[in-house]
C-alpha positions in Angstrom: 0.0 0.0 0.0 2.8 2.4 0.9 4.5 1.7 -2.5 1.2 2.4 -4.2 1.0 5.8 -2.4 4.6 6.6 -3.4 3.8 5.7 -7.0 0.7 7.9 -7.0 2.8 10.9 -5.6 5.5 10.3 -8.3 2.8 10.1 -11.0 1.3 13.4 -9.8 4.7 15.1 -9.7 5.4 13.8 -13.2 2.1 15.2 -14.5 2.8 18.6 -12.9 6.2 18.7 -14.4 4.8 17.8 -17.8 2.1 20.4 -17.6 4.7 23.0 -16.5 6.9 22.2 -19.4 4.0 22.5 -21.8 3.0 25.8 -20.4 6.6 27.1 -20.7 6.8 26.2 -24.4 5.5 28.7 -26.9 2.8 27.2 -29.1 3.7 29.4 -32.0 7.3 30.8 -32.2 6.3 32.5 -35.5 3.6 34.4 -33.6 6.2 35.9 -31.2 8.4 36.8 -34.1 5.5 38.6 -35.8 4.7 40.4 -32.6 8.3 41.5 -32.1 8.4 42.9 -35.7 5.2 44.8 -35.3 6.0 46.3 -31.9 9.4 47.4 -33.3 7.5 49.2 -36.1 5.2 50.8 -33.5 8.1 51.9 -31.3 9.9 53.4 -34.3 7.0 55.9 -34.6 7.0 56.9 -30.9 9.6 59.7 -31.3 7.1 61.5 -33.6 4.7 62.0 -30.7 4.3 63.9 -27.5 1.7 63.4 -24.8 0.4 65.1 -21.8 1.4 63.1 -18.7 -0.9 63.6 -15.7 0.5 62.1 -12.5 -1.6 61.7 -9.4 0.8 61.1 -6.5 -0.4 59.2 -3.4 1.1 58.1 -0.2 0.2 55.3 2.3 1.3 55.5 5.9 2.6 52.4 7.7 -0.1 50.1 9.2 -2.6 51.7 6.8 -4.3 50.1 3.8 -5.4 53.4 2.2 -3.5 55.6 -0.2 -4.2 59.3 0.3 -3.6 61.9 -2.4 -0.5 64.1 -2.2 -0.6 66.2 -5.3 -1.1 66.1 -9.1 1.6 66.9 -11.6 1.2 67.6 -15.4 4.1 67.3 -17.8 4.7 66.9 -21.5 6.6 63.8 -22.4 8.3 62.6 -25.5 11.0 60.2 -26.6 14.1 61.5 -28.4 17.1 59.3 -29.4 15.9 56.5 -27.2 15.6 58.8 -24.1 12.4 60.2 -22.5 12.4 63.9 -22.3 10.0 66.1 -20.2 8.8 69.7 -20.4 6.2 71.9 -18.8 2.9 71.9 -20.7 3.1 74.5 -23.4 6.9 74.8 -23.3 8.7 75.8 -26.5 11.1 72.8 -26.3 12.0 69.7 -24.5 15.2 69.8 -22.6 17.7 67.0 -21.8 17.4 67.2 -18.0 16.3 64.8 -15.3 12.6 64.9 -14.4 13.6 65.7 -10.7 14.8 69.1 -11.9 11.2 69.8 -12.9 9.3 68.2 -10.0 10.8 68.2 -6.5 9.9 65.8 -3.7 7.6 62.8 -3.8 7.8 59.8 -6.1 8.5 60.2 -9.8 9.2 57.6 -12.4 10.3 57.5 -16.0 10.4 54.8 -18.7 6.7 54.2 -18.9 6.2 56.3 -22.0 8.8 54.4 -24.2 11.9 53.5 -22.2 11.0 50.0 -20.9 9.2 48.9 -24.1 12.1 50.1 -26.3 14.6 48.2 -24.1 12.7 45.0 -24.5 11.4 45.1 -28.1 13.8 47.3 -30.0 17.1 46.2 -28.5 15.9 42.6 -28.2 16.8 42.1 -24.5 15.0 40.1 -21.9 14.9 36.6 -23.5 11.1 36.3 -23.3 9.7 33.0 -22.2 6.2 31.8 -23.0 3.8 31.9 -20.1 0.3 31.1 -21.2 -2.8 32.4 -22.8 -4.9 34.5 -20.4 -7.9 36.9 -20.3 -7.3 40.5 -19.6 -10.5 42.4 -18.9 -12.3 39.9 -21.0 -9.8 40.1 -23.8 -7.7 37.2 -25.1 -4.0 37.7 -24.5 -0.7 35.8 -24.7 1.7 36.3 -21.8 5.5 36.2 -21.9 7.8 36.6 -19.0 11.3 38.2 -19.1 14.3 39.0 -17.0 16.8 41.9 -17.5 20.1 42.1 -15.7 21.3 45.2 -14.1 23.6 45.9 -17.0 20.8 45.2 -19.6 18.1 47.1 -17.9 18.9 50.6 -16.8 16.0 50.7 -14.3 17.2 53.4 -12.1 15.5 53.9 -8.7 16.1 57.0 -6.6 15.0 57.4 -3.0 16.1 60.7 -1.5 19.7 61.2 -2.3 20.3 57.5 -3.0 20.2 56.3 -6.6 20.7 52.7 -7.8 20.3 50.7 -11.1 18.6 47.4 -10.5 17.8 44.2 -12.4 14.2 43.6 -13.4 11.8 40.8 -14.1 8.3 41.1 -15.5 5.7 40.1 -18.1 4.1 41.5 -21.2 0.8 40.6 -22.8 -0.2 41.0 -26.5 -3.3 40.3 -28.5 -2.9 37.1 -30.5 -4.9 38.4 -33.4 -3.9 42.1 -33.8 -0.5 41.5 -32.2 -0.9 44.8 -30.3 0.9 45.1 -27.0 -1.7 45.3 -24.2 0.2 45.5 -20.9 3.7 45.6 -19.6 4.7 44.8 -16.0 8.2 45.6 -14.6 9.4 44.7 -11.1 12.7 45.6 -9.5 14.8 42.6 -8.5 17.5 42.3 -5.8 16.9 45.9 -4.8 20.0 47.2 -2.9 19.5 47.6 0.8 20.6 51.2 0.6 17.3 52.1 -1.0 15.3 50.7 1.9 12.7 49.4 -0.5 10.7 46.1 -0.3 9.2 46.6 -3.7 9.3 48.8 -6.8 6.9 47.9 -9.6 5.4 49.5 -12.7 2.4 48.4 -14.7 1.6 50.1 -18.0 -1.4 49.6 -20.3 -1.3 50.3 -24.1 -4.0 51.2 -26.7 -4.3 52.4 -30.2 -4.6 56.2 -30.4 -5.8 57.9 -33.6 -3.5 60.9 -34.3 -3.8 62.8 -37.6 -4.1 60.4 -40.4 -2.7 57.3 -38.6 -3.0 55.2 -35.5 -0.2 54.9 -33.0 0.3 52.3 -30.2 1.0 54.4 -27.1 0.7 54.0 -23.4 -2.7 55.0 -22.0 -2.1 54.7 -18.2 0.6 53.5 -15.9 1.0 52.8 -12.2 4.2 53.0 -10.2 4.3 51.6 -6.7 7.2 51.8 -4.2 6.9 50.0 -0.9 9.5 50.8 1.9 10.8 48.5 4.6 8.9 50.7 7.1 5.6 49.7 5.5 5.0 53.2 4.0 4.3 53.2 0.3 4.1 55.7 -2.6 2.0 55.3 -5.7 1.9 57.3 -8.9 -1.2 56.9 -11.1 -0.3 58.2 -14.5 -2.6 59.0 -17.5 -1.3 59.8 -21.0 -3.6 62.0 -23.0 -3.7 64.7 -25.7 -1.1 62.9 -27.7 -0.1 64.6 -31.0 2.4 64.4 -33.7 5.1 67.0 -34.2 6.8 67.3 -37.5 7.8 69.8 -40.2 6.1 69.6 -43.5 6.6 71.3 -46.9 4.3 71.2 -49.9 5.6 71.3 -53.4 3.3 72.5 -56.2 4.1 72.8 -59.9 1.0 74.9 -60.6 1.2 78.7 -61.0 0.7 80.2 -57.6 -2.3 82.5 -57.3 -1.6 86.2 -56.9 -1.4 87.1 -53.2 -0.4 90.0 -51.1 3.1 89.7 -49.7 3.1 88.6 -46.1 4.3 91.0 -43.5 7.7 89.9 -42.0 7.5 88.5 -38.6 9.1 90.6 -35.9 12.4 89.3 -34.7 12.7 88.6 -31.0 16.1 89.3 -29.4 17.2 86.9 -26.6 19.0 88.6 -23.7 20.3 87.7 -20.3 19.3 89.6 -17.2 21.9 90.7 -14.7 21.9 89.1 -11.3 20.6 91.0 -8.3 17.7 92.8 -10.0 14.6 93.2 -7.8 11.6 92.5 -10.1 8.1 93.2 -8.7 5.6 90.8 -10.3 1.8 90.7 -10.0 0.0 87.4 -10.9 -2.6 87.5 -13.6 -3.5 83.8 -12.9 -5.4 82.7 -9.9 -4.1 79.7 -7.9 -7.0 77.6 -6.5 -6.0 74.6 -4.4 -9.1 72.7 -5.5 -8.3 72.8 -9.2 -4.6 73.7 -9.6 -1.9 71.1 -10.2 1.9 71.0 -10.4 2.8 72.0 -13.9 0.0 74.5 -14.4 1.1 77.6 -16.3 1.2 80.9 -14.5 1.1 84.4 -16.1 2.1 87.6 -14.5 3.4 91.1 -15.3 6.0 93.4 -14.0 4.3 96.2 -12.2 7.2 98.7 -12.0 10.1 99.3 -14.3 13.4 97.8 -13.3 16.7 99.6 -13.8 20.3 98.5 -13.7 23.1 101.0 -13.2 20.6 103.7 -14.1 19.6 102.2 -17.4 16.1 100.7 -18.0 16.4 96.9 -18.1 12.8 95.6 -17.8 9.9 97.9 -18.6 6.7 98.1 -16.7 4.1 95.7 -18.1 6.6 93.0 -19.3 4.9 89.6 -19.4 6.2 86.9 -17.0 5.5 83.2 -17.5 6.1 80.3 -15.1 4.6 77.2 -13.6 3.4 75.8 -10.3 6.3 73.7 -9.0 4.8 72.5 -5.7 1.3 72.2 -4.2 1.0 69.8 -1.4 0.4 69.3 2.3 2.5 67.0 4.5 -0.6 66.0 6.5 -4.2 67.1 7.0 -3.0 69.5 9.8 0.0 70.9 7.9 -0.1 74.1 5.8 -0.1 74.0 2.0 3.4 74.4 0.5 3.0 76.5 -2.7 6.0 76.5 -5.0 6.3 78.9 -8.0 8.9 79.2 -10.7 9.0 81.9 -13.3 11.1 81.0 -16.3 10.6 83.6 -18.9 10.0 87.3 -19.2 9.1 89.1 -22.5 8.4 92.6 -23.7 8.3 94.2 -27.1 11.0 92.6 -29.3 12.9 91.1 -26.3 12.8 87.8 -24.5 14.9 86.7 -21.5 15.1 83.7 -19.2 13.8 84.7 -15.8 15.9 82.8 -13.3 15.2 84.3 -9.9 14.5 83.6 -6.2 11.4 84.8 -4.3 12.5 87.7 -2.1 9.2 89.0 -0.6 5.4 88.7 -0.7 2.6 91.2 -0.2 0.5 89.2 2.2 -2.6 91.4 1.8 -2.8 90.8 -1.9 -3.2 87.1 -1.3 -6.8 87.5 -0.4 -8.5 85.9 2.5 -5.9 83.1 2.8 -2.7 84.8 3.6 0.8 83.2 3.7 2.2 82.0 7.0 4.5 84.6 8.7 7.1 84.7 11.4 8.6 87.4 13.5 12.4 87.9 13.0 12.8 90.3 15.9 12.3 93.4 13.9 9.2 92.8 11.7 6.7 90.2 10.6 7.8 88.5 7.4 6.4 85.8 5.1 7.9 82.4 5.6 9.7 81.7 2.3 11.6 78.5 1.5 14.3 78.4 -1.2 15.5 74.8 -1.2 15.6 74.7 -5.0 17.3 77.6 -6.8 14.8 79.4 -9.0 11.8 78.2 -7.1 10.1 80.1 -4.4 8.0 78.2 -1.8 5.6 79.8 0.7 3.0 78.3 3.0 -0.7 78.8 3.5 -2.3 77.4 6.6 -5.7 76.4 5.3 -7.6 73.2 4.3 -8.2 74.9 0.9 -7.3 78.3 -0.5 -7.5 80.6 -3.5 -4.9 83.2 -4.4 -6.6 85.8 -6.6 -5.1 87.6 -9.6 -3.2 90.6 -8.4 -1.1 88.6 -5.9 2.1 90.7 -5.5 5.6 89.3 -5.2 9.2 90.5 -5.5 11.8 88.3 -7.2 15.6 88.7 -7.2 17.4 87.6 -10.3 20.1 85.0 -10.0 23.3 84.3 -12.0 24.4 81.1 -13.6 21.1 80.3 -15.3 22.9 78.5 -18.1 21.8 81.0 -20.7 23.8 81.7 -23.9 21.9 84.8 -24.9 23.3 88.3 -25.4 23.9 90.0 -22.0 22.2 93.3 -21.3 24.6 96.2 -20.9 
């Protein structure tokens, strides 16, 4: 009887091993090859597109099961030369700088727009192994699993001042008929202890998006979750929308052109640098409402008094100032709102300059009913201003919600070393 039981166990183990081997073998290698070729073609088109990336950042305290909202961030994202680039919505150009230079604090991730998919399907890394056929939201899908070493992957995780590149494993799913990528999951493996992370995982969903005269396979939404040893966790829920193609076009016609009035030449705009140390009084034309505003929103203002340097007029009254909200968050329900503003450009008739400055003072009365937090320095009551990031001014409003109306008055002091290459003002 005992031999019979052992034989039954061996038979069961043998069946399980056989079933596992069958599940691990791709039923159609040609199908995978066709998928790879199609996704490579899709990825080749991604550099032609830019999308609005809306990030809802959330945080979960230890011993809690609920994520609570921290803030919302909006950025433009594109992929250039195999690298994801970011810009503020409406910016004139994308710049090759780390996303942390745009958004301070909290959890931010990159790679969801194109980086991870390109690494897997364009460079051919990961050695995908067949998993099985599954249902995703009622849709038939084929799953493959992959593993990328630390050298192959380039999955960089930053927690505070600590940054590490880690290996990853994960899975991707594609439609067996259309061969469209449906979902891509990426998980950090063997995360270094210095990061104090138990888990780092990204899940991205894809869909066809009609842009212009064609369809593009682009990410629709993504979720980044980072769980710390302490039990705390951060989550970014990311939506990609308003995708559009950017390209230059020219039309050639061999027909005689119709008679037309000559176009008036466009006025030339001269780029200049502002000297450091200028005190520039700025009045907001844009309201900031904590119920609707998000990080990345564009701010408009104007210079309310002419600015002179060594007796010469440098910035005229009425010059237009443009910037963005850089921070809008509360550390807890009892903490004040931290409001961060960065002005980046100033323009007047025929002249444009980078506006790189620090917040020097606030007119508390012009902030409306919700006034910035103040402190007494022994001589006078002053607004509490934080300048942890050069070029960004942060002040605090102690309210559950607030609205700063147009007309909010600030004084900014220009800084040197902005990295400009424009003509200096003399």
